MMTF fields as JSON, N, C-alpha, C and O atoms, coordinates in Angstrom:
{
  "mmtfVersion": "1.0.0",
  "mmtfProducer": "UNKNOWN",
  "numBonds": 519,
  "numAtoms": 520,
  "numGroups": 130,
  "numChains": 1,
  "numModels": 1,
  "chainsPerModel": [1],
  "groupsPerChain": [130],
  "chainIdList": ["A"],
  "bondAtomList": [4, 2, 8, 6, 12, 10, 16, 14, 20, 18, 24, 22, 28, 26, 32, 30, 36, 34, 40, 38, 44, 42, 48, 46, 52, 50, 56, 54, 60, 58, 64, 62, 68, 66, 72, 70, 76, 74, 80, 78, 84, 82, 88, 86, 92, 90, 96, 94, 100, 98, 104, 102, 108, 106, 112, 110, 116, 114, 120, 118, 124, 122, 128, 126, 132, 130, 136, 134, 140, 138, 144, 142, 148, 146, 152, 150, 156, 154, 160, 158, 164, 162, 168, 166, 172, 170, 176, 174, 180, 178, 184, 182, 188, 186, 192, 190, 196, 194, 200, 198, 204, 202, 208, 206, 212, 210, 216, 214, 220, 218, 224, 222, 228, 226, 232, 230, 236, 234, 240, 238, 244, 242, 248, 246, 252, 250, 256, 254, 260, 258, 264, 262, 268, 266, 272, 270, 276, 274, 280, 278, 284, 282, 288, 286, 292, 290, 296, 294, 300, 298, 304, 302, 308, 306, 312, 310, 316, 314, 320, 318, 324, 322, 328, 326, 332, 330, 336, 334, 340, 338, 344, 342, 348, 346, 352, 350, 356, 354, 360, 358, 364, 362, 368, 366, 372, 370, 376, 374, 380, 378, 384, 382, 388, 386, 392, 390, 396, 394, 400, 398, 404, 402, 408, 406, 412, 410, 416, 414, 420, 418, 424, 422, 428, 426, 432, 430, 436, 434, 440, 438, 444, 442, 448, 446, 452, 450, 456, 454, 460, 458, 464, 462, 468, 466, 472, 470, 476, 474, 480, 478, 484, 482, 488, 486, 492, 490, 496, 494, 500, 498, 504, 502, 508, 506, 512, 510, 516, 514],
  "bondOrderList": [1, 1, 1, 1, 1, 1, 1, 1, 1, 1, 1, 1, 1, 1, 1, 1, 1, 1, 1, 1, 1, 1, 1, 1, 1, 1, 1, 1, 1, 1, 1, 1, 1, 1, 1, 1, 1, 1, 1, 1, 1, 1, 1, 1, 1, 1, 1, 1, 1, 1, 1, 1, 1, 1, 1, 1, 1, 1, 1, 1, 1, 1, 1, 1, 1, 1, 1, 1, 1, 1, 1, 1, 1, 1, 1, 1, 1, 1, 1, 1, 1, 1, 1, 1, 1, 1, 1, 1, 1, 1, 1, 1, 1, 1, 1, 1, 1, 1, 1, 1, 1, 1, 1, 1, 1, 1, 1, 1, 1, 1, 1, 1, 1, 1, 1, 1, 1, 1, 1, 1, 1, 1, 1, 1, 1, 1, 1, 1, 1],
  "groupList": [{"groupName": "MET", "atomNameList": ["N", "CA", "C", "O"], "elementList": ["N", "C", "C", "O"], "formalChargeList": [0, 0, 0, 0], "bondAtomList": [1, 0, 2, 1, 3, 2], "bondOrderList": [1, 1, 2], "singleLetterCode": "M", "chemCompType": "L-PEPTIDE LINKING"}, {"groupName": "SER", "atomNameList": ["N", "CA", "C", "O"], "elementList": ["N", "C", "C", "O"], "formalChargeList": [0, 0, 0, 0], "bondAtomList": [1, 0, 2, 1, 3, 2], "bondOrderList": [1, 1, 2], "singleLetterCode": "S", "chemCompType": "L-PEPTIDE LINKING"}, {"groupName": "ASN", "atomNameList": ["N", "CA", "C", "O"], "elementList": ["N", "C", "C", "O"], "formalChargeList": [0, 0, 0, 0], "bondAtomList": [1, 0, 2, 1, 3, 2], "bondOrderList": [1, 1, 2], "singleLetterCode": "N", "chemCompType": "L-PEPTIDE LINKING"}, {"groupName": "PRO", "atomNameList": ["N", "CA", "C", "O"], "elementList": ["N", "C", "C", "O"], "formalChargeList": [0, 0, 0, 0], "bondAtomList": [1, 0, 2, 1, 3, 2], "bondOrderList": [1, 1, 2], "singleLetterCode": "P", "chemCompType": "L-PEPTIDE LINKING"}, {"groupName": "LEU", "atomNameList": ["N", "CA", "C", "O"], "elementList": ["N", "C", "C", "O"], "formalChargeList": [0, 0, 0, 0], "bondAtomList": [1, 0, 2, 1, 3, 2], "bondOrderList": [1, 1, 2], "singleLetterCode": "L", "chemCompType": "L-PEPTIDE LINKING"}, {"groupName": "ILE", "atomNameList": ["N", "CA", "C", "O"], "elementList": ["N", "C", "C", "O"], "formalChargeList": [0, 0, 0, 0], "bondAtomList": [1, 0, 2, 1, 3, 2], "bondOrderList": [1, 1, 2], "singleLetterCode": "I", "chemCompType": "L-PEPTIDE LINKING"}, {"groupName": "GLY", "atomNameList": ["N", "CA", "C", "O"], "elementList": ["N", "C", "C", "O"], "formalChargeList": [0, 0, 0, 0], "bondAtomList": [1, 0, 2, 1, 3, 2], "bondOrderList": [1, 1, 2], "singleLetterCode": "G", "chemCompType": "PEPTIDE LINKING"}, {"groupName": "ALA", "atomNameList": ["N", "CA", "C", "O"], "elementList": ["N", "C", "C", "O"], "formalChargeList": [0, 0, 0, 0], "bondAtomList": [1, 0, 2, 1, 3, 2], "bondOrderList": [1, 1, 2], "singleLetterCode": "A", "chemCompType": "L-PEPTIDE LINKING"}, {"groupName": "TYR", "atomNameList": ["N", "CA", "C", "O"], "elementList": ["N", "C", "C", "O"], "formalChargeList": [0, 0, 0, 0], "bondAtomList": [1, 0, 2, 1, 3, 2], "bondOrderList": [1, 1, 2], "singleLetterCode": "Y", "chemCompType": "L-PEPTIDE LINKING"}, {"groupName": "HIS", "atomNameList": ["N", "CA", "C", "O"], "elementList": ["N", "C", "C", "O"], "formalChargeList": [0, 0, 0, 0], "bondAtomList": [1, 0, 2, 1, 3, 2], "bondOrderList": [1, 1, 2], "singleLetterCode": "H", "chemCompType": "L-PEPTIDE LINKING"}, {"groupName": "GLN", "atomNameList": ["N", "CA", "C", "O"], "elementList": ["N", "C", "C", "O"], "formalChargeList": [0, 0, 0, 0], "bondAtomList": [1, 0, 2, 1, 3, 2], "bondOrderList": [1, 1, 2], "singleLetterCode": "Q", "chemCompType": "L-PEPTIDE LINKING"}, {"groupName": "THR", "atomNameList": ["N", "CA", "C", "O"], "elementList": ["N", "C", "C", "O"], "formalChargeList": [0, 0, 0, 0], "bondAtomList": [1, 0, 2, 1, 3, 2], "bondOrderList": [1, 1, 2], "singleLetterCode": "T", "chemCompType": "L-PEPTIDE LINKING"}, {"groupName": "VAL", "atomNameList": ["N", "CA", "C", "O"], "elementList": ["N", "C", "C", "O"], "formalChargeList": [0, 0, 0, 0], "bondAtomList": [1, 0, 2, 1, 3, 2], "bondOrderList": [1, 1, 2], "singleLetterCode": "V", "chemCompType": "L-PEPTIDE LINKING"}, {"groupName": "PHE", "atomNameList": ["N", "CA", "C", "O"], "elementList": ["N", "C", "C", "O"], "formalChargeList": [0, 0, 0, 0], "bondAtomList": [1, 0, 2, 1, 3, 2], "bondOrderList": [1, 1, 2], "singleLetterCode": "F", "chemCompType": "L-PEPTIDE LINKING"}, {"groupName": "ASP", "atomNameList": ["N", "CA", "C", "O"], "elementList": ["N", "C", "C", "O"], "formalChargeList": [0, 0, 0, 0], "bondAtomList": [1, 0, 2, 1, 3, 2], "bondOrderList": [1, 1, 2], "singleLetterCode": "D", "chemCompType": "L-PEPTIDE LINKING"}, {"groupName": "GLU", "atomNameList": ["N", "CA", "C", "O"], "elementList": ["N", "C", "C", "O"], "formalChargeList": [0, 0, 0, 0], "bondAtomList": [1, 0, 2, 1, 3, 2], "bondOrderList": [1, 1, 2], "singleLetterCode": "E", "chemCompType": "L-PEPTIDE LINKING"}, {"groupName": "LYS", "atomNameList": ["N", "CA", "C", "O"], "elementList": ["N", "C", "C", "O"], "formalChargeList": [0, 0, 0, 0], "bondAtomList": [1, 0, 2, 1, 3, 2], "bondOrderList": [1, 1, 2], "singleLetterCode": "K", "chemCompType": "L-PEPTIDE LINKING"}, {"groupName": "TRP", "atomNameList": ["N", "CA", "C", "O"], "elementList": ["N", "C", "C", "O"], "formalChargeList": [0, 0, 0, 0], "bondAtomList": [1, 0, 2, 1, 3, 2], "bondOrderList": [1, 1, 2], "singleLetterCode": "W", "chemCompType": "L-PEPTIDE LINKING"}],
  "groupTypeList": [0, 1, 2, 3, 4, 5, 6, 7, 8, 9, 7, 10, 6, 11, 5, 6, 2, 12, 6, 0, 3, 6, 7, 3, 5, 7, 9, 13, 1, 4, 12, 12, 12, 3, 1, 10, 9, 1, 12, 1, 6, 11, 12, 12, 5, 11, 10, 7, 5, 10, 6, 7, 14, 1, 15, 5, 11, 12, 10, 12, 11, 6, 16, 5, 8, 7, 11, 6, 4, 6, 10, 8, 11, 10, 12, 12, 1, 5, 1, 6, 10, 8, 12, 10, 11, 12, 3, 3, 3, 7, 5, 6, 7, 13, 4, 7, 14, 13, 2, 7, 9, 0, 7, 5, 14, 6, 7, 17, 2, 6, 12, 6, 6, 13, 1, 8, 17, 10, 9, 14, 5, 15, 2, 12, 3, 12, 12, 1, 1, 2],
  "groupIdList": [1, 2, 3, 4, 5, 6, 7, 8, 9, 10, 11, 12, 13, 14, 15, 16, 17, 18, 19, 20, 21, 22, 23, 24, 25, 26, 27, 28, 29, 30, 31, 32, 33, 34, 35, 36, 37, 38, 39, 40, 41, 42, 43, 44, 45, 46, 47, 48, 49, 50, 51, 52, 53, 54, 55, 56, 57, 58, 59, 60, 61, 62, 63, 64, 65, 66, 67, 68, 69, 70, 71, 72, 73, 74, 75, 76, 77, 78, 79, 80, 81, 82, 83, 84, 85, 86, 87, 88, 89, 90, 91, 92, 93, 94, 95, 96, 97, 98, 99, 100, 101, 102, 103, 104, 105, 106, 107, 108, 109, 110, 111, 112, 113, 114, 115, 116, 117, 118, 119, 120, 121, 122, 123, 124, 125, 126, 127, 128, 129, 130],
  "secStructList": [7, 7, 7, 6, 6, 6, 6, 7, 3, 3, 3, 3, 3, 3, 3, 1, 7, 6, 6, 1, 6, 6, 7, 7, 3, 3, 3, 3, 3, 3, 3, 3, 3, 4, 4, 4, 6, 3, 3, 3, 3, 3, 3, 3, 3, 3, 7, 1, 1, 1, 1, 4, 4, 4, 3, 3, 3, 3, 3, 3, 3, 3, 3, 3, 3, 3, 7, 7, 1, 1, 1, 7, 7, 3, 3, 3, 3, 3, 3, 3, 3, 3, 3, 3, 3, 7, 7, 6, 6, 1, 7, 7, 3, 3, 3, 3, 3, 3, 3, 3, 3, 3, 3, 3, 7, 6, 6, 1, 7, 3, 3, 3, 3, 3, 3, 3, 6, 6, 3, 3, 3, 3, 3, 3, 3, 3, 3, 3, 7, 7],
  "xCoordList": [-22.077, -21.002, -21.624, -22.509, -21.165, -21.741, -21.086, -19.937, -21.845, -21.364, -20.565, -21.104, -19.265, -18.445, -18.857, -18.391, -19.735, -20.165, -21.435, -21.896, -22.013, -23.189, -22.768, -21.737, -23.564, -23.217, -22.418, -22.051, -22.144, -21.429, -22.353, -23.568, -21.761, -22.549, -21.711, -20.487, -22.379, -21.734, -21.572, -22.515, -20.393, -20.142, -19.589, -18.692, -20.133, -19.597, -19.615, -20.432, -18.691, -18.595, -17.327, -16.744, -16.915, -15.742, -14.799, -15.205, -13.527, -12.499, -11.917, -11.405, -11.986, -11.415, -12.31, -13.436, -11.798, -12.509, -13.382, -13.042, -14.519, -15.463, -15.915, -16.261, -15.908, -16.32, -15.148, -15.323, -13.949, -12.767, -12.16, -11.742, -12.105, -11.584, -10.174, -9.272, -10.006, -8.703, -8.304, -7.273, -9.096, -8.739, -8.922, -9.948, -7.94, -8.142, -9.165, -9.134, -10.069, -11.121, -11.04, -10.965, -11.055, -11.101, -12.544, -13.102, -13.139, -14.504, -14.395, -13.838, -14.923, -14.78, -16.107, -17.172, -16.013, -17.136, -16.59, -15.807, -17.009, -16.371, -17.385, -18.497, -16.992, -17.728, -17.03, -15.825, -17.794, -17.254, -17.788, -18.992, -16.884, -17.269, -16.702, -15.579, -17.484, -16.974, -16.471, -15.479, -17.142, -16.725, -15.338, -14.655, -14.925, -13.6, -12.623, -11.461, -13.099, -12.304, -11.79, -10.718, -12.547, -12.049, -12.866, -14.068, -12.163, -12.737, -12.11, -10.901, -12.926, -12.374, -13.299, -14.497, -12.725, -13.542, -12.712, -11.589, -13.303, -12.698, -12.658, -13.592, -11.552, -11.427, -11.148, -10.292, -11.868, -11.602, -11.181, -11.948, -9.95, -9.427, -9.697, -9.278, -10.401, -10.678, -10.041, -9.96, -9.598, -9.026, -9.271, -9.088, -9.682, -10.017, -8.745, -8.459, -7.984, -6.754, -6.735, -7.499, -5.89, -5.735, -4.808, -3.902, -5.041, -4.099, -4.556, -5.689, -3.621, -3.907, -4.282, -5.014, -3.808, -4.094, -5.461, -5.78, -6.28, -7.588, -8.556, -9.529, -8.302, -9.114, -8.267, -7.76, -8.125, -7.316, -8.2, -8.843, -8.237, -9.023, -8.084, -7.114, -8.391, -7.541, -8.402, -9.396, -8.038, -8.659, -7.977, -6.749, -8.762, -8.191, -8.672, -9.735, -7.856, -8.228, -7.754, -6.88, -8.349, -7.92, -8.598, -9.153, -8.538, -9.016, -9.927, -9.782, -10.878, -11.746, -11.766, -11.889, -11.642, -11.665, -12.525, -12.572, -13.201, -13.956, -12.981, -12.055, -13.188, -12.287, -12.859, -12.12, -14.181, -14.791, -14.485, -14.668, -14.018, -13.613, -14.393, -14.424, -15.013, -15.558, -16.409, -17.145, -16.286, -17.11, -16.856, -17.793, -15.602, -15.263, -15.114, -14.164, -16.057, -16.147, -15.447, -15.348, -14.954, -14.277, -13.08, -13.084, -12.055, -10.928, -10.796, -10.966, -10.494, -10.394, -9.078, -8.693, -8.392, -7.217, -7.368, -7.732, -7.087, -7.161, -5.926, -5.311, -5.571, -4.417, -4.564, -5.319, -3.828, -3.825, -2.767, -2.053, -2.666, -1.721, -2.438, -3.456, -1.894, -2.453, -1.311, -0.188, -1.588, -0.569, -0.493, -1.467, 0.672, 0.924, 1.794, 2.879, 1.321, 2.139, 3.107, 2.817, 4.24, 5.276, 5.002, 4.749, 5.05, 4.78, 5.875, 7.036, 5.51, 6.495, 7.571, 7.265, 8.789, 9.24, 9.575, 9.903, 9.502, 9.783, 8.681, 7.587, 9.002, 8.036, 7.989, 9.026, 6.765, 6.651, 5.588, 4.847, 5.531, 4.564, 5.13, 6.062, 4.559, 4.996, 3.829, 2.836, 3.949, 2.926, 3.159, 4.235, 2.151, 2.231, 1.317, 0.312, 1.673, 0.89, -0.177, 0.024, -1.317, -2.383, -2.642, -2.72, -2.774, -3.114, -4.13, -4.068, -5.063, -6.031, -6.318, -6.177, -6.723, -7.111, -8.298, -8.408, -9.183, -10.386, -10.695, -10.573, -11.091, -11.679, -13.128, -13.412, -14.054, -15.448, -16.413, -16.073, -17.632, -18.708, -19.455, -19.054, -20.519, -21.274, -21.909, -22.238, -22.091, -22.678, -21.623, -21.961, -20.348, -19.235, -18.979, -18.635, -19.145, -18.769, -17.658, -17.682, -16.681, -15.589, -14.477, -14.713, -13.249, -12.068, -11.059, -11.03, -10.234, -9.255, -8.25, -8.053, -7.62, -6.627, -6.244, -6.602, -5.507, -5.038, -3.772, -3.501, -3.016, -1.797, -1.677, -2.067, -1.132, -0.803, 0.33, 0.723, 0.863, 2.097, 2.196, 1.413, 3.161, 3.474, 2.335, 2.337, 1.369, 0.258, 0.055, 0.078, -0.141, -0.412, -1.483, -1.212, -2.683, -3.827, -4.202, -4.519, -4.166, -4.419, -5.519, -5.776, -6.161, -7.13, -8.234, -8.495, -8.871, -9.97, -11.244, -11.168, -12.408, -13.675, -13.86, -13.473, -14.451, -14.967, -16.492, -17.059, -17.147, -18.586, -19.22, -18.86, -20.163, -20.873, -21.875, -22.467, -22.052, -23.132, -24.033, -24.7, -24.045, -24.884, -26.352, -27.216],
  "yCoordList": [7.584, 7.508, 7.32, 6.483, 8.088, 8.002, 6.884, 6.509, 6.375, 5.302, 5.91, 6.706, 5.54, 6.127, 5.691, 6.268, 4.671, 4.212, 4.898, 4.637, 5.774, 6.524, 7.376, 8.048, 7.339, 8.073, 7.248, 7.743, 5.987, 5.108, 4.74, 4.63, 4.554, 4.118, 3.235, 3.179, 2.556, 1.636, 2.327, 2.932, 2.236, 2.766, 1.644, 0.91, 1.517, 0.508, 1.056, 1.907, 0.545, 0.996, 0.474, -0.519, 1.169, 0.737, 1.903, 3.065, 1.555, 2.487, 1.851, 0.734, 2.538, 1.988, 2.196, 2.681, 1.827, 1.982, 0.762, -0.098, 0.702, -0.407, -0.432, 0.603, -1.607, -1.73, -1.742, -2.103, -1.354, -1.408, -2.807, -3.203, -3.558, -4.928, -4.994, -4.27, -5.88, -6.099, -5.101, -5.28, -4.045, -3.033, -3.584, -4.2, -3.372, -3.769, -2.848, -1.631, -3.444, -2.701, -3.031, -4.202, -1.991, -2.191, -2.001, -0.909, -3.075, -3.047, -2.864, -3.72, -1.747, -1.501, -1.653, -1.341, -2.141, -2.238, -1.789, -2.501, -0.6, 0.044, 0.493, 0.902, 0.414, 1.038, 2.358, 2.392, 3.443, 4.784, 5.377, 5.357, 5.9, 6.58, 8.009, 8.264, 8.932, 10.285, 10.99, 11.717, 10.788, 11.479, 11.041, 11.783, 9.842, 9.316, 9.424, 9.038, 9.951, 10.021, 8.641, 8.532, 7.581, 6.236, 5.521, 5.739, 4.663, 3.836, 2.453, 2.34, 1.396, 0.044, -0.871, -0.617, -1.937, -2.878, -3.749, -4.136, -4.051, -4.984, -4.377, -3.699, -4.635, -4.299, -5.593, -6.379, -5.812, -6.95, -6.376, -5.675, -6.689, -6.235, -7.341, -8.483, -6.994, -7.977, -7.505, -6.309, -8.469, -8.187, -9.395, -10.536, -9.141, -10.224, -10.815, -10.653, -11.506, -12.171, -13.576, -13.871, -14.419, -15.761, -15.72, -14.889, -16.617, -16.788, -16.183, -15.726, -16.196, -15.79, -14.325, -13.959, -13.474, -12.042, -11.652, -10.464, -12.626, -12.287, -11.808, -11.12, -12.164, -11.672, -11.665, -12.699, -10.481, -10.295, -9.634, -8.622, -10.195, -9.624, -9.024, -9.655, -7.778, -7.053, -6.474, -5.802, -6.724, -6.047, -4.686, -4.611, -3.612, -2.267, -1.434, -1.675, -0.457, 0.584, 1.899, 1.934, 2.986, 4.267, 5.435, 5.319, 6.575, 7.846, 8.53, 8.355, 9.321, 10.154, 11.546, 11.707, 12.548, 13.934, 14.774, 14.536, 15.754, 16.729, 17.758, 18.176, 18.168, 19.156, 20.559, 21.53, 20.669, 21.988, 22.712, 23.925, 21.965, 22.567, 21.988, 20.771, 22.84, 22.487, 21.246, 20.906, 20.571, 19.427, 18.221, 17.521, 17.984, 16.822, 17.276, 17.978, 16.871, 17.388, 16.516, 16.889, 15.334, 14.437, 13.791, 13.562, 13.502, 12.718, 11.482, 11.55, 10.366, 9.088, 8.432, 8.446, 7.859, 7.037, 5.732, 5.726, 4.625, 3.309, 2.512, 2.738, 1.573, 0.723, -0.608, -0.735, -1.589, -2.913, -3.768, -3.308, -5.007, -5.942, -7.235, -7.582, -7.937, -9.217, -10.125, -9.661, -11.419, -12.389, -12.42, -12.759, -12.065, -12.069, -13.274, -13.433, -14.121, -15.255, -14.808, -13.901, -15.448, -15.116, -15.903, -17.106, -15.227, -15.945, -16.955, -16.751, -18.049, -19.06, -18.425, -17.472, -18.895, -20.162, -20.07, -21.087, -18.884, -18.761, -19.442, -19.701, -19.725, -20.355, -19.53, -19.149, -19.254, -18.561, -17.496, -17.331, -16.768, -15.699, -14.693, -14.998, -13.491, -12.455, -11.516, -11.525, -10.713, -9.711, -8.5, -7.902, -8.146, -6.987, -5.889, -6.165, -4.648, -3.496, -3.122, -3.228, -2.682, -2.09, -0.701, -0.536, 0.295, 1.654, 2.217, 1.938, 3.009, 3.675, 5.062, 5.316, 5.95, 7.309, 7.723, 7.346, 8.507, 8.941, 10.388, 10.777, 11.166, 12.492, 12.349, 12.128, 12.478, 12.111, 13.199, 14.084, 13.094, 13.957, 13.219, 12.125, 13.804, 13.204, 11.876, 11.108, 11.582, 10.311, 9.255, 8.175, 9.553, 8.645, 8.433, 7.33, 9.482, 9.475, 10.5, 11.561, 10.184, 11.123, 10.53, 9.881, 10.767, 10.319, 9.781, 10.209, 8.839, 8.271, 7.402, 7.493, 6.559, 5.65, 4.63, 4.757, 3.61, 2.6, 1.942, 1.963, 1.363, 0.666, -0.628, -0.716, -1.619, -2.899, -3.484, -2.895, -4.617, -5.147, -4.977, -5.553, -4.185, -3.916, -3.252, -3.283, -2.658, -1.958, -0.599, -0.49, 0.424, 1.77, 2.382, 2.731, 2.511, 2.994, 4.369, 4.502, 5.384, 6.758, 7.408, 7.019, 8.405, 9.261, 8.452, 8.606, 7.588, 6.762, 7.088, 7.645, 6.745, 7.051, 6.273, 5.11, 6.936, 6.297, 6.376, 7.462, 5.209, 5.158, 4.393, 3.25, 5.042, 4.435, 3.399, 3.559, 2.333, 1.389, 1.265, 0.248, 2.306, 2.312, 2.28, 2.279],
  "zCoordList": [25.537, 24.557, 23.173, 22.996, 22.207, 20.862, 20.059, 20.29, 19.126, 18.259, 17.11, 16.341, 16.979, 15.911, 14.506, 13.524, 14.393, 13.074, 12.6, 11.489, 13.425, 12.98, 11.789, 11.824, 10.755, 9.552, 8.555, 7.489, 8.897, 7.968, 6.81, 6.979, 5.639, 4.488, 3.579, 3.699, 2.682, 1.74, 0.391, -0.121, -0.174, -1.517, -2.383, -1.968, -3.594, -4.505, -5.92, -6.271, -6.722, -8.097, -8.75, -8.316, -9.803, -10.565, -10.802, -10.847, -10.951, -11.404, -12.66, -12.6, -13.794, -15.016, -16.216, -16.099, -17.355, -18.624, -18.892, -19.706, -18.187, -18.358, -19.818, -20.387, -20.408, -21.803, -22.772, -23.935, -22.32, -23.181, -23.065, -21.977, -24.157, -24.102, -23.506, -23.926, -22.517, -21.908, -20.844, -20.196, -20.641, -19.65, -18.239, -17.95, -17.353, -15.966, -15.304, -15.49, -14.533, -13.85, -12.364, -11.99, -11.505, -10.062, -9.605, -9.713, -9.093, -8.57, -7.057, -6.37, -6.53, -5.099, -4.37, -4.903, -3.134, -2.21, -0.859, -0.231, -0.414, 0.726, 1.768, 1.434, 3.027, 4.114, 4.403, 4.653, 4.366, 4.522, 5.828, 6.083, 6.645, 7.881, 7.788, 8.224, 7.219, 6.979, 8.236, 8.177, 9.379, 10.597, 11.062, 11.766, 10.67, 11.012, 9.835, 9.955, 8.696, 7.456, 7.053, 6.457, 7.373, 7.102, 6.034, 5.878, 5.308, 4.25, 4.4, 4.603, 4.302, 4.317, 3.538, 3.421, 3.007, 2.253, 1.348, 1.669, 0.193, -0.749, -2.141, -2.569, -2.843, -4.257, -5.007, -4.602, -6.099, -6.973, -8.327, -8.986, -8.725, -10.017, -11.025, -10.835, -12.097, -13.143, -14.442, -14.72, -15.221, -16.528, -17.416, -16.992, -18.637, -19.566, -20.16, -21.347, -19.304, -19.729, -19.133, -18.214, -19.639, -19.106, -17.891, -17.818, -16.95, -15.85, -14.545, -14.397, -13.594, -12.214, -12.098, -11.178, -12.997, -12.891, -13.447, -13.496, -13.87, -14.427, -13.352, -13.663, -12.078, -10.968, -9.703, -9.27, -9.119, -7.913, -6.863, -7.142, -5.661, -4.57, -3.532, -3.113, -3.12, -2.179, -1.064, -1.338, 0.177, 1.316, 1.446, 1.467, 1.534, 1.521, 2.707, 3.28, 3.048, 4.003, 3.419, 2.553, 3.908, 3.371, 4.046, 5.138, 3.356, 3.878, 2.867, 1.657, 3.395, 2.563, 3.176, 4.39, 2.313, 2.768, 1.838, 0.632, 2.413, 1.628, 1.079, 1.774, -0.176, -0.775, -0.72, -0.556, -0.857, -0.924, -2.221, -2.322, -3.216, -4.488, -5.659, -5.844, -6.438, -7.746, -7.823, -6.897, -8.967, -9.325, -8.416, -8.034, -8.074, -7.251, -5.806, -5.458, -4.975, -3.614, -2.58, -1.411, -3.018, -2.087, -2.768, -3.978, -1.971, -2.455, -1.572, -0.355, -2.201, -1.507, -1.897, -3.066, -0.922, -1.216, -0.457, 0.719, -1.134, -0.515, -0.887, -1.93, -0.016, -0.31, 0.414, 1.378, -0.074, 0.53, -0.132, -1.024, 0.302, -0.29, -0.642, -0.043, -1.618, -2.05, -2.457, -2.657, -2.582, -2.986, -4.503, -5.176, -5.037, -6.483, -6.811, -6.25, -7.714, -8.131, -9.211, -9.992, -9.242, -10.22, -11.497, -11.441, -12.655, -13.905, -14.238, -13.884, -14.922, -15.333, -16.212, -16.928, -16.194, -15.604, -14.121, -13.51, -13.526, -12.09, -11.289, -11.791, -10.029, -9.137, -7.861, -7.317, -7.385, -6.117, -6.128, -7.097, -5.015, -4.848, -3.854, -3.11, -3.849, -2.912, -2.639, -3.365, -1.6, -1.3, -2.191, -2.175, -2.962, -3.854, -3.327, -2.672, -3.616, -3.169, -4.179, -5.388, -3.661, -4.456, -3.881, -2.664, -4.751, -4.342, -5.326, -6.524, -4.813, -5.686, -5.138, -3.942, -6.03, -5.658, -6.518, -7.685, -5.911, -6.61, -6.233, -5.072, -7.213, -6.997, -7.439, -8.616, -6.465, -6.728, -6.272, -5.488, -6.8, -6.316, -5.203, -4.806, -4.709, -3.616, -3.953, -3.049, -5.232, -5.668, -5.991, -6.476, -5.728, -5.992, -7.489, -7.914, -8.272, -9.678, -9.856, -9.233, -10.706, -10.918, -11.747, -12.766, -11.29, -12.012, -11.001, -9.847, -11.452, -10.532, -11.234, -12.446, -10.454, -10.984, -9.936, -8.765, -10.369, -9.427, -9.975, -11.176, -9.061, -9.454, -8.672, -7.508, -9.337, -8.736, -9.551, -10.557, -9.153, -9.714, -11.239, -11.994, -11.665, -13.073, -13.852, -15.082, -13.162, -13.821, -13.158, -11.932, -13.967, -13.462, -14.355, -15.504, -13.837, -14.611, -14.065, -12.883, -14.915, -14.474, -15.3, -16.44, -14.702, -15.39, -16.074, -17.267, -15.283, -15.789, -15.001, -13.906, -15.55, -14.869, -13.563, -13.453, -12.595, -11.38, -11.497, -11.617, -11.46, -11.654, -10.495, -10.213, -9.836, -8.724, -9.232, -10.299, -8.445, -8.731, -7.504, -7.312, -6.679, -5.466, -5.844, -4.967]
}
């Protein structure tokens, strides 16, 4: 019986306008199994703001597919949920959705976007830090 994790690799990098003051950045660290079209790992969203939203950690799962088209040879989609606290004067927390998409080359560089509670970031750089 063959091991389904053969060919798995680690991908890490950022989605967002790194270096732009106040811009939310999604830092991803993912295990990729191309033969299974699967991606799983952790995303940490950072933003230079005060409060609970300055760093959000999300466990994610998703899919990766080869496109066979042009500059971006792979597409990736990931999603997960995290606990979002409600800003004052309200009290409480709820599960919020996180979604991201990337069109990347073989080195995990390209373009993408992500969304989370009340934020939608589109058409930003994806940069590998592998």
